[in-house]
Every structure is written in C-alpha cells, then in structure tokens.
C-alpha positions, 0 to 999 in steps of 0.5 A: 500500500502506498503511504505518501509521495512528496513532490518538490515543485518550482511553482506551488500555485501552478502545481496546485492548479494542475493537480487540483482538477483531478485529485478531488475526482479521486476523492482526495481532500485538500489541506494546507501546511507550512510551505505546501499542500496535501491531498489525502485519501484515506491513509494515502497522501500526496504532498506538494512542497515549494522548492527552496530558491537555491534549488530552482536553478538550473531547472530539472530536466529528466533527460539531463546528464550529470 
C-alpha cells in the first residue's frame, strides 16, 4: 500500500492548479501546511512542497546528464 509521495515543485500555485482538477475526482481532500499542500485519501497522501530558491536553478530536466 502506498503511504505518501512528496513532490518538490518550482511553482506551488501552478502545481496546485494542475493537480487540483483531478485529485478531488479521486476523492482526495485538500489541506494546507507550512510551505505546501496535501491531498489525502484515506491513509494515502500526496504532498506538494515549494522548492527552496537555491534549488530552482538550473531547472530539472529528466533527460539531463550529470
């Protein structure tokens, strides 16, 4: 069983808008915490947290090599 997933995002309001249409359809309830938001369904939850400024540059790219 999945307990939780925490996602660090570069733009929290945009992430909330992006996910905000489907998660209620999956019977998730929205709540807010310090620098993030939580979508919870029973014992499983998704957390979206605003990344710190120092981690925003360079931006993430899944195909980027180190």
